[in-house]
C-alpha positions in Angstrom: 77.0 100.4 127.2 77.4 97.1 128.4 78.9 95.0 125.5 79.7 91.1 126.2 81.4 88.9 122.6 80.1 85.5 121.5 81.2 83.1 119.0 78.8 83.5 116.2 76.4 81.3 114.6 73.7 80.6 112.2 71.2 81.6 114.7 73.0 85.4 114.5 73.0 85.2 110.7 69.5 87.6 110.7 71.1 90.1 112.9 74.7 89.8 111.0 73.0 90.1 107.5 71.1 93.0 108.3 74.4 95.2 109.9 76.2 94.0 106.4 74.1 95.5 104.3 74.1 98.6 106.3 78.2 98.8 105.8 77.4 98.2 101.8 74.5 100.5 101.6 77.4 103.3 102.6 79.5 102.0 99.7 82.7 101.9 102.0 82.2 99.1 103.5 83.6 96.5 101.2 83.0 96.2 97.2 80.6 93.3 97.5 76.8 95.0 96.0 75.0 92.3 98.5 75.0 89.9 101.2 75.6 86.0 101.0 72.2 85.2 100.6 72.4 82.3 103.4 75.0 81.6 106.3 76.8 78.6 104.7 77.6 81.0 101.9 79.0 83.8 104.4 80.6 81.7 106.9 82.6 79.0 104.3 84.8 82.1 103.7 85.8 82.7 107.8 87.9 81.4 110.0 84.1 80.2 112.0 86.3 80.0 115.3 87.7 84.1 115.2 84.4 84.8 113.7 82.2 87.2 116.7 79.3 89.2 117.2 78.8 92.0 120.5 75.5 92.2 122.3 73.6 94.6 124.3 73.0 93.6 127.8 69.1 92.4 126.1 71.0 90.4 123.5 70.6 92.3 120.8 73.1 92.0 118.6 75.3 95.7 117.9 78.1 94.4 115.6 80.2 91.9 114.3 84.3 91.2 113.6 85.2 88.4 110.9 88.5 86.8 110.3 88.9 85.3 106.6 92.3 83.7 105.6 94.2 85.5 103.2 96.0 82.1 101.4 95.4 78.1 101.8 99.4 78.6 101.2 100.9 76.8 104.9 103.3 79.5 105.7 100.4 82.3 105.6 98.5 80.1 108.0 99.0 83.1 111.1 97.4 86.3 108.7 94.0 86.8 108.3 92.0 89.6 107.4 89.8 91.7 109.5 86.2 93.0 108.7 84.4 94.6 111.3 80.6 96.1 111.4 78.7 97.9 113.6 75.2 98.5 113.1 74.0 102.1 112.2 72.3 102.9 115.6 75.3 101.7 117.6 78.5 103.6 115.6 80.1 106.1 118.0 79.4 104.4 121.0 82.9 102.4 121.1 81.3 99.7 119.8 83.7 98.7 117.0 86.5 99.2 119.2 85.6 97.2 121.7 84.7 94.2 119.3 88.5 94.8 117.3 90.2 94.5 120.4 88.3 90.8 121.2 89.4 90.0 118.1 92.4 90.6 118.5 92.4 88.9 121.4 90.6 85.4 120.5 92.7 85.8 117.3 95.7 85.9 118.6 94.2 82.7 121.0 94.2 81.0 117.4 97.9 81.6 116.9 97.7 84.4 114.3 100.5 86.9 113.6 99.5 88.9 111.5 95.9 90.7 110.9 95.3 92.5 108.1 92.8 95.5 106.7 91.7 96.5 103.5 89.8 99.5 103.9 88.7 102.1 101.3 90.6 105.2 101.9 87.4 107.4 102.5 86.0 105.2 105.5 88.1 107.0 107.4 86.4 105.7 110.5 87.9 101.8 110.2 90.6 103.2 109.1 91.5 105.2 112.4 89.8 102.4 114.5 92.5 100.3 113.2 95.4 102.5 113.3 93.7 103.0 117.2 94.4 99.4 118.2 98.1 98.5 116.5 97.6 98.5 113.2 99.8 100.8 110.3 99.2 101.4 106.8 101.5 99.4 104.9 100.1 100.4 101.3 97.6 101.8 99.3 96.5 99.8 95.9 94.9 102.3 93.3 92.0 101.6 91.3 92.2 97.3 92.6 88.3 97.0 92.0 85.5 98.3 90.4 82.1 98.0 92.0 79.2 96.6 91.2 76.5 98.3 92.4 75.3 101.3 95.3 76.2 104.7 95.9 79.7 104.0 93.8 79.4 101.9 91.1 81.3 101.2 88.4 83.8 103.4 89.7 87.3 102.6 90.5 88.6 102.4 94.0 91.4 102.4 95.9 92.2 100.3 99.3 94.8 100.7 101.4 96.7 98.3 103.4 96.9 97.8 107.3 98.3 95.5 108.9 99.0 94.5 113.2 101.9 91.9 113.7 101.3 90.2 117.0 103.6 91.2 120.0 102.6 87.4 121.5 102.1 85.2 118.4 105.2 84.9 116.1 107.8 86.8 118.1 110.6 83.7 117.6 
């Protein structure tokens, strides 16, 4: 499968939202109970230059990846949280791996030295994907949040914190 990447934009929102909802429906993608209602609501919490979509030969979106700032403090300007979502029909075809590699490249191009993933430990595919590309588990946060809805509604959930340090940016 040939995959190309582009910066995510407002025209991509319907497909991005659909794929996000697929991830939410699993109960293992996010604490969010629903996708934001609009592109503007979605993108305002992201780093727009580091939001990507992966497309097939026909231009259909197979998955997406974003960076979100972890803090507004200047000292953490090069640290961002990773989000990767792949459509149900595109899973297990290497799309997640390809888009994560591209996100890492774009993140370094924009000066990010640490990427972190906050992942449910039950989401072994996501944990494995991150580890495959240089992320390491640095901790586990127990009962950090309660699920608002979906298959785990009302249940406390743990997350594992993974991080990847750039070998290109912030190495001095």
